[in-house]
VODODREN-8797 format. One record per atom (N, C-alpha, C): x, y negated, z negated. Coordinates in steps of 0.1 Angstrom, whole numbers, padded with zeros to 4 digits, always signed. Example, Ala and Ser with C-alpha at 12.3 -4.5 7.8 and 13.67 -1.06 7.14 Angstrom:
// VODODREN-8797
+0132+0057-0078+0123+0045-0078+0132+0033-0078+0128+0022-0071+0137+0011-0071+0129+0000-0079
END
This chain:
// VODODREN-8797
-1740-0558+0793-1739-0564+0806-1736-0579+0806-1741-0586+0796-1738-0600+0796-1724-0603+0793-1718-0594+0784-1703-0596+0781-1695-0592+0794-1699-0582+0801-1693-0579+0814-1694-0590+0824-1706-0595+0825-1708-0606+0835-1699-0618+0832-1699-0622+0819-1690-0634+0816-1676-0631+0819-1671-0619+0816-1657-0616+0818-1654-0616+0833-1663-0611+0841-1661-0609+0856-1661-0623+0862-1671-0631+0859-1673-0644+0865-1661-0654+0861-1655-0651+0850-1644-0659+0846-1631-0656+0853-1630-0644+0859-1617-0640+0865-1612-0649+0876-1620-0653+0886-1614-0662+0896-1607-0675+0890-1614-0680+0880-1608-0692+0873-1596-0689+0865-1596-0677+0859-1584-0673+0851-1572-0671+0861-1575-0665+0873-1565-0662+0883-1560-0675+0888-1568-0685+0891-1564-0698+0896-1555-0705+0886-1559-0705+0873-1552-0712+0863-1538-0706+0862-1537-0692+0862-1525-0685+0861-1516-0688+0873-1521-0688+0885-1513-0691+0897-1509-0706+0897-1518-0715+0892-1514-0729+0891-1502-0731+0882-1502-0724+0871-1490-0725+0862-1478-0720+0868-1479-0709+0876-1467-0704+0883-1462-0713+0894-1471-0720+0901-1467-0729+0912-1461-0741+0906-1466-0746+0894-1459-0757+0887-1445-0753+0884-1443-0741+0879-1429-0737+0876-1421-0736+0889-1427-0731+0899-1420-0730+0912-1416-0744+0917-1425-0754+0916-1422-0768+0920-1411-0773+0911-1411-0770+0898-1401-0776+0889-1387-0769+0892-1387-0758+0898-1374-0751+0900-1367-0755+0913-1373-0763+0921-1367-0767+0934-1354-0775+0931-1343-0771+0938-1331-0777+0935-1330-0791+0942-1324-0800+0936-1321-0814+0941-1334-0821+0944-1346-0817+0940-1358-0823+0943-1367-0823+0930-1377-0832+0930-1387-0832+0919-1400-0828+0925-1406-0817+0920-1418-0812+0926-1430-0812+0917-1442-0813+0922-1454-0813+0914-1465-0807+0922-1475-0801+0915-1487-0795+0921-1497-0806+0924-1501-0808+0937-1510-0818+0940-1525-0813+0940-1527-0802+0945-1541-0796+0945-1540-0781+0948-1551-0774+0944-1552-0760+0946-1566-0755+0947-1568-0743+0953-1582-0738+0954-1581-0723+0955-1592-0716+0950-1592-0701+0951-1606-0698+0957-1607-0688+0966-1619-0685+0973-1620-0670+0976-1631-0666+0982-1633-0652+0986-1640-0644+0976-1645-0632+0980-1651-0623+0971-1640-0617+0962-1644-0613+0950-1634-0607+0941-1639-0593+0939-1630-0583+0941-1633-0569+0938-1624-0564+0927-1630-0558+0917-1623-0553+0906-1626-0538+0904-1616-0530+0903-1618-0515+0902-1611-0510+0890-1616-0499+0885-1610-0491+0874-1612-0477+0876-1602-0469+0876-1602-0455+0879-1593-0447+0869-1597-0435+0866-1589-0426+0857-1582-0416+0867-1569-0416+0865-1561-0407+0874-1562-0392+0869-1559-0383+0878-1560-0369+0875-1547-0362+0879-1546-0349+0877-1535-0341+0881-1523-0345+0872-1511-0347+0879-1499-0350+0872-1499-0364+0865-1509-0372+0869-1510-0386+0863-1522-0387+0854-1527-0376+0850-1539-0376+0841-1535-0383+0828-1544-0391+0823-1542-0399+0811-1539-0413+0814-1536-0416+0827-1533-0430+0831-1546-0436+0837-1548-0448+0835-1559-0456+0842-1552-0464+0853-1560-0468+0863-1555-0476+0874-1565-0487+0876-1561-0500+0874-1569-0511+0875-1565-0519+0888-1575-0525+0895-1572-0532+0907-1579-0545+0908-1573-0554+0915-1579-0567+0917-1576-0571+0932-1586-0574+0940-1584-0577+0954-1595-0587+0959-1592-0592+0971-1602-0600+0978-1599-0615+0977-1592-0620+0967-1591-0634+0965-1580-0640+0974-1582-0653+0978-1572-0660+0985-1570-0673+0977-1557-0677+0977-1553-0689+0969-1545-0698+0977-1547-0711+0976-1539-0721+0983-1535-0732+0974-1524-0738+0977-1519-0750+0969-1511-0759+0977-1511-0772+0973-1502-0782+0980-1493-0787+0969-1480-0787+0972-1469-0791+0963-1462-0803+0970-1460-0814+0962-1452-0826+0967-1438-0825+0961-1428-0827+0969-1415-0827+0964-1407-0840+0969-1400-0847+0961-1393-0859+0964-1379-0857+0959-1369-0864+0966-1356-0864+0961-1347-0874+0970-1335-0875+0966-1326-0883+0973-1312-0878+0972-1304-0879+0983-1290-0874+0983-1282-0882+0993-1270-0886+0989-1261-0893+0999-1269-0905+1005-1277-0912+0996-1284-0924+1001-1296-0921+1009-1300-0909+1011-1312-0905+1019-1323-0901+1010-1334-0907+1011-1346-0903+1003-1355-0894+1011-1361-0885+1004-1369-0875+1012-1382-0872+1004-1393-0870+1012-1406-0866+1006-1412-0855+1015-1416-0844+1008-1421-0833+1015-1434-0828+1009-1444-0824+1017-1456-0818+1012-1456-0803+1017-1457-0794+1008-1456-0779+1012-1470-0773+1009-1476-0766+1019-1488-0759+1017-1485-0744+1015-1488-0739+1003-1485-0725+0999-1498-0717+0999-1498-0705+1002-1510-0697+1001-1507-0682+1000-1516-0675+0994-1517-0660+0994-1531-0656+0998-1532-0647+1007-1545-0643+1012-1548-0629+1010-1561-0626+1007-1566-0612+1005-1557-0605+0996-1555-0610+0984-1547-0604+0974-1551-0590+0970-1541-0581+0969-1544-0567+0964-1534-0564+0954-1538-0562+0942-1529-0559+0931-1535-0546+0924-1526-0536+0923-1530-0523+0916-1520-0520+0905-1525-0518+0893-1516-0515+0882-1521-0502+0875-1512-0493+0874-1514-0480+0867-1508-0482+0853-1515-0478+0842-1511-0481+0829-1516-0471+0819-1509-0469+0808-1514-0461+0797-1524-0469+0789-1537-0464+0788-1547-0473+0783-1546-0477+0768-1538-0469+0761-1537-0472+0746-1525-0480+0743-1514-0477+0750-1501-0485+0747-1500-0497+0757-1507-0497+0768-1506-0508+0778-1493-0507+0786-1485-0496+0785-1473-0495+0793-1477-0493+0808-1471-0501+0816-1474-0501+0831-1464-0492+0838-1469-0484+0847-1460-0476+0855-1454-0485+0866-1441-0484+0868-1435-0493+0877-1438-0490+0892-1434-0499+0901-1436-0497+0915-1430-0484+0921-1419-0480+0914-1412-0468+0919-1420-0455+0919-1431-0455+0910-1440-0444+0910-1450-0443+0921-1451-0455+0928-1461-0456+0938-1476-0458+0933-1477-0459+0920-1490-0460+0914-1494-0475+0912-1484-0484+0912-1486-0498+0910-1480-0505+0922-1487-0514+0928-1482-0522+0939-1489-0535+0940-1483-0544+0948-1489-0558+0950-1488-0561+0965-1499-0567+0970-1499-0573+0983-1504-0587+0982-1496-0597+0986-1500-0611+0985-1501-0618+0998-1494-0613+1008-1494-0620+1021-1492-0635+1020-1480-0639+1015-1477-0653+1013-1474-0660+1026-1479-0673+1026-1476-0682+1037-1471-0695+1032-1464-0702+1040-1459-0716+1036-1457-0724+1048-1461-0737+1047-1457-0747+1058-1454-0759+1051-1446-0768+1057-1441-0780+1051-1441-0791+1061-1442-0803+1056-1441-0816+1064-1433-0825+1056-1422-0830+1062-1413-0839+1055-1411-0852+1062-1408-0862+1054-1404-0875+1060-1392-0880+1052-1383-0888+1058-1371-0893+1051-1368-0907+1055-1359-0914+1047-1356-0928+1050-1350-0931+1063-1342-0922+1069-1337-0925+1083-1347-0920+1094-1359-0919+1091-1369-0914+1101-1369-0923+1113-1365-0936+1111-1366-0945+1123-1354-0943+1133-1344-0935+1128-1333-0932+1137-1336-0920+1146-1336-0922+1159-1340-0911+1168-1330-0899+1165-1336-0887+1166-1329-0874+1165-1325-0871+1151-1317-0880+1145-1312-0878+1131-1323-0876+1121-1333-0885+1121-1345-0883+1112-1352-0870+1115-1354-0866+1127-1361-0854+1130-1353-0842+1126-1340-0842+1128-1332-0831+1124-1332-0829+1109-1332-0840+1101-1332-0839+1087-1346-0833+1082-1357-0838+1088-1370-0833+1085-1371-0818+1088-1366-0814+1100-1367-0800+1103-1359-0791+1094-1347-0796+1090-1338-0788+1081-1346-0785+1068-1351-0795+1062-1358-0793+1049-1371-0785+1050-1378-0788+1061-1391-0780+1063-1387-0765+1065-1377-0762+1073-1373-0748+1074-1368-0742+1061-1361-0750+1053-1356-0745+1040-1368-0742+1031-1378-0750+1031-1389-0747+1022-1397-0735+1027-1400-0734+1040-1409-0724+1045-1402-0710+1044-1388-0710+1044-1381-0697+1044-1379-0692+1030-1379-0701+1020-1376-0696+1006-1389-0694+0998-1399-0702+1001-1411-0702+0992-1418-0688+0992-1421-0682+1004-1428-0669+1003-1422-0659+0994-1409-0657+0994-1402-0648+0985-1404-0652+0971-1404-0665+0968-1406-0669+0954-1420-0667+0950-1430-0669+0959-1444-0667+0955-1446-0652+0951-1440-0643+0959-1441-0629+0955-1437-0626+0941-1426-0632+0937-1421-0630+0923-1430-0636+0913-1434-0649+0915-1442-0656+0906-1456-0650+0905-1462-0647+0917-1476-0643+0917-1478-0630+0910-1469-0621+0911-1471-0608+0904-1473-0610+0889-1465-0618+0883-1467-0620+0868-1480-0627+0865-1483-0637+0873-1496-0644+0871-1508-0636+0872-1509-0627+0882-1521-0619+0884-1521-0608+0875-1510-0602+0871-1510-0591+0861-1516-0596+0848-1514-0609+0845-1519-0614+0832-1534-0615+0832-1541-0615+0843-1556-0616+0843-1563-0603+0848-1556-0593+0853-1562-0582+0858-1569-0574+0847-1581-0570+0848-1588-0563+0837-1582-0549+0836-1578-0545+0824-1572-0532+0821-1575-0528+0807-1583-0517+0806-1585-0512+0792-1600-0514+0788-1603-0511+0776-1617-0512+0771-1622-0526+0772-1614-0536+0771-1619-0550+0772-1625-0553+0786-1622-0544+0796-1627-0545+0809-1643-0545+0809-1648-0536+0800-1663-0535+0799-1668-0543+0787-1660-0551+0781-1665-0559+0770-1667-0550+0757-1661-0538+0757-1663-0530+0745-1657-0535+0732-1646-0542+0733-1640-0547+0721-1649-0558+0714-1656-0566+0723-1664-0576+0717-1679-0572+0715-1684-0563+0723-1698-0559+0722-1700-0548+0712-1691-0538+0712-1691-0527+0702-1678-0526+0695-1675-0536+0686-1662-0535+0679-1661-0524+0669-1649-0519+0665-1648-0510+0655-1654-0516+0642-1660-0507+0634-1665-0511+0621-1679-0517+0620-1685-0520+0632-1698-0526+0632-1709-0516+0632-1708-0506+0640-1718-0496+0642-1713-0482+0637-1718-0478+0626-1714-0464+0621-1727-0456+0620-1727-0445+0628-1739-0437+0629-1735-0422+0625-1742-0417+0615-1739-0404+0609-1724-0402+0606-1718-0413+0601-1704-0413+0596-1694-0415+0608-1699-0417+0620-1690-0420+0631-1690-0434+0635-1678-0440+0635-1675-0454+0639-1676-0454+0654-1687-0459+0660-1689-0459+0674-1679-0467+0682-1676-0479+0677-1666-0487+0683-1652-0481+0684-1648-0475+0673-1635-0468+0672-1635-0456+0681-1646-0449+0682-1647-0437+0690-1645-0440+0705-1652-0451+0709-1652-0455+0723-1637-0459+0727-1631-0467+0718-1617-0471+0721-1608-0459+0722-1609-0450+0712-1600-0439+0711-1601-0429+0723-1613-0429+0729-1616-0419+0739-1618-0426+0753-1614-0438+0754-1616-0446+0766-1611-0439+0779-1598-0434+0778-1592-0429+0790-1600-0417+0795-1605-0409+0787-1612-0397+0791-1625-0400+0799-1631-0412+0796-1643-0415+0803-1641-0417+0818-1629-0421+0822-1627-0425+0836-1618-0415+0843-1614-0404+0836-1607-0394+0843-1615-0388+0855-1610-0389+0867-1617-0384+0879-1629-0393+0883-1630-0405+0876-1641-0413+0880-1636-0427+0883-1644-0435+0891-1640-0448+0894-1652-0458+0893-1649-0470+0890-1659-0481+0889-1654-0493+0896-1662-0498+0906-1658-0510+0913-1669-0520+0912-1665-0532+0909-1674-0544+0909-1669-0554+0920-1679-0559+0927-1676-0569+0937-1685-0581+0934-1678-0593+0933-1685-0605+0930-1684-0615+0941-1695-0620+0946-1695-0630+0956-1694-0624+0970-1691-0633+0980-1688-0647+0979-1700-0655+0975-1696-0667+0971-1707-0676+0966-1717-0680+0977-1729-0682+0972-1740-0686+0981-1741-0701+0982-1733-0707+0991-1732-0721+0991-1738-0726+1004-1747-0736+1003-1752-0743+1015-1747-0757+1015-1741-0761+1026-1734-0774+1027-1743-0783+1036-1740-0796+1035-1747-0806+1043-1746-0803+1058-1756-0807+1065-1757-0805+1079-1757-0819+1086-1748-0821+1096-1747-0833+1103-1757-0833+1114-1764-0844+1116-1774-0846+1127-1787-0850+1122-1797-0849+1131-1811-0853+1127-1820-0842+1127-1816-0830+1131-1825-0818+1131-1827-0813+1117-1839-0808+1115-1843-0803+1101-1836-0789+1100-1827-0787+1090-1822-0774+1088-1832-0764+1083-1829-0751+1086-1838-0740+1081-1838-0740+1066-1850-0740+1060-1851-0741+1045-1846-0728+1038-1845-0717+1045-1840-0705+1039-1848-0693+1043-1846-0682+1036-1837-0680+1025-1823-0679+1029-1814-0684+1020-1800-0682+1021-1796-0671+1011-1790-0660+1016-1788-0648+1007-1773-0646+1005-1769-0645+0993-1755-0642+0990-1754-0630+0980-1743-0624+0979-1741-0613+0969-1737-0619+0956-1744-0616+0945-1741-0620+0932-1731-0610+0926-1735-0597+0926-1726-0587+0921-1730-0574+0926-1720-0565+0930-1723-0552+0934-1715-0542+0925-1722-0531+0921-1716-0521+0912-1716-0508+0919-1704-0501+0919-1703-0488+0925-1696-0479+0916-1702-0468+0912-1696-0458+0903-1697-0445+0909-1686-0437+0908-1685-0424+0915-1676-0414+0907-1679-0401+0908-1671-0391+0903-1672-0380+0913-1667-0368+0910-1667-0357+0920-1681-0353+0924-1691-0355+0916-1705-0350+0919-1715-0361+0921-1712-0373+0917-1722-0384+0917-1717-0397+0922-1726-0404+0929-1723-0418+0933-1735-0426+0930-1732-0437+0922-1743-0446+0919-1739-0460+0923-1747-0467+0930-1744-0481+0934-1756-0489+0934-1755-0502+0931-1766-0511+0932-1760-0525+0933-1768-0535+0937-1763-0549+0939-1774-0558+0935-1770-0570+0931-1779-0581+0928-1776-0592+0937-1786-0597+0944-1785-0607+0954-1789-0621+0949-1783-0631+0954-1786-0644+0951-1794-0650+0963-1807-0653+0961-1815-0658+0971-1819-0672+0968-1817-0681+0978-1820-0695+0975-1828-0701+0987-1838-0710+0983-1845-0718+0993-1842-0732+0990-1842-0740+1000-1838-0754+0999-1848-0764+1005-1850-0775+0999-1857-0786+1006-1847-0796+1009-1848-0802+1021-1838-0811+1026-1842-0825+1026-1833-0834+1025-1836-0849+1027-1825-0855+1035-1828-0866+1042-1819-0873+1050-1810-0882+1041-1797-0883+1044-1788-0892+1037-1781-0900+1048-1783-0913+1048-1777-0921+1059-1771-0934+1053-1761-0939+1060-1755-0952+1056-1760-0963+1065-1765-0974+1059-1770-0985+1067-1759-0992+1075-1763-0996+1087-1754-1003+1096-1750-1017+1089-1738-1022+1093-1734-1035+1088-1745-1046+1089-1748-1053+1079-1758-1063+1079-1772-1058+1076-1775-1045+1077-1788-1040+1074-1790-1037+1059-1802-1038+1054-1804-1035+1040-1807-1021+1038-1811-1014+1048-1814-0999+1046-1814-0993+1060-1814-0980+1060-1815-0973+1073-1828-0965+1073-1833-0962+1085-1846-0956+1087-1843-0941+1090-1850-0932+1084-1849-0918+1087-1855-0916+1101-1848-0907+1108-1852-0905+1122-1865-0897+1122
END
């Protein structure tokens, strides 16, 4: 369980790092402009699923990653024909849903044409530009509008292409999903002549045939500062740490672990000009 918890809690950060790298490549690929990643964030509950397919697709596993939302700000600058330009583009993907069907031993992924693998990113983009002829009525606005439309019309399509590769690199798929490779590696536990680690890996696909496992992490239990002089409620503030749902044709097992927090509050104030301190109300 500890190996599983570490791998699951690391996923949002791995996804963010992978998407950050892709956005940097996206920014570097802008024609006639120099782009860079200014900031980014990832949020939302993360849901991870693993299921063994049956029927004609028996022997394949299907891994899924959903629930996350990612946003980034990219700065782009350039000049052409004596006109300098600076743009800030806000990029985002919301409620990501990525499903990958694969052969658990070879890692070969079934393509989208099978209908077993698909991606939903819901990309959005907005841009704000300024240019050196901004002071000229109409002309400056037309130039800004041209580049803003150019960015917002091309970025979503590019995000789809970049985001697929980034998220596929972090989606849990295979025995490593449960930490089996690190917790019970081949060669460590041999019982009655049976290498337990090797047995688990060699029979991994059959464990999930007709069964599914879903893990939900978060959202985080965050309490932010409160503006005003009223005493906030000390708690409890309850958030979801992790939920586990396992099911097959005959059984369903589910449980969750809650994050419960109580807080003591204190006033934070800035003294007025000339005052040495401020008085709590």
